[in-house]
C-alpha positions in Angstrom: 132.9 167.8 68.7 135.5 170.6 69.0 136.9 168.9 72.1 137.3 165.6 70.2 139.1 167.4 67.3 141.4 169.2 69.8 142.2 165.9 71.5 142.9 164.3 68.1 145.1 167.2 67.1 146.9 167.1 70.4 147.5 163.4 70.1 148.9 163.8 66.6 151.3 166.5 67.8 152.4 164.3 70.6 153.0 161.5 68.2 155.0 163.8 65.9 157.1 165.0 68.9 157.8 161.4 70.0 158.9 160.5 66.4 161.1 163.5 66.4 162.6 162.6 69.7 163.3 159.1 68.6 164.9 160.3 65.5 167.1 162.8 67.4 168.2 160.0 69.9 169.0 157.7 67.0 171.0 160.4 65.3 172.9 161.2 68.5 173.6 157.5 69.1 175.0 157.1 65.6 177.2 160.2 66.1 178.4 158.9 69.4 179.1 155.4 68.0 181.1 157.0 65.2 183.1 159.0 67.7 183.8 155.9 69.7 185.0 154.1 66.6 187.3 157.0 65.7 188.8 157.1 69.2 189.4 153.3 69.1 191.2 153.8 65.8 193.3 156.5 67.3 194.2 154.4 70.3 195.2 151.5 68.1 197.3 153.8 66.0 198.9 155.2 69.1 199.5 151.6 70.4 201.2 150.7 67.2 203.4 153.8 67.4 204.3 153.0 71.0 205.2 149.5 70.1 207.4 150.8 67.2 209.3 153.1 69.6 209.7 150.3 72.2 211.1 148.1 69.5 213.5 150.8 68.4 214.5 151.5 71.9 215.2 147.8 72.5 217.3 147.6 69.4 219.3 150.7 70.4 219.8 149.3 73.9 221.1 146.0 72.4 223.5 148.0 70.2 224.7 150.0 73.2 225.3 146.7 75.1 227.3 145.3 72.2 229.3 148.5 72.0 230.0 148.4 75.7 231.2 144.8 75.4 233.4 145.7 72.4 234.8 148.6 74.4 235.7 146.2 77.3 237.5 143.9 74.8 239.7 146.7 73.6 243.1 147.1 75.3 
């Protein structure tokens, strides 16, 4: 009888531990997914900034080219 009770109690403890482990894994997964989403957002923001700088650089290069052409046209 005592052995059966010990076995039942041990099984309950194992079940509780498994539930706790599943919960911890789910929490860690959610945290990791959140971090991934934040990193993706940061990358997209960086990509937008890079594109802005590239556009500005292109505009300035075109301006410089026009100024060089204007300079050549001057006597």
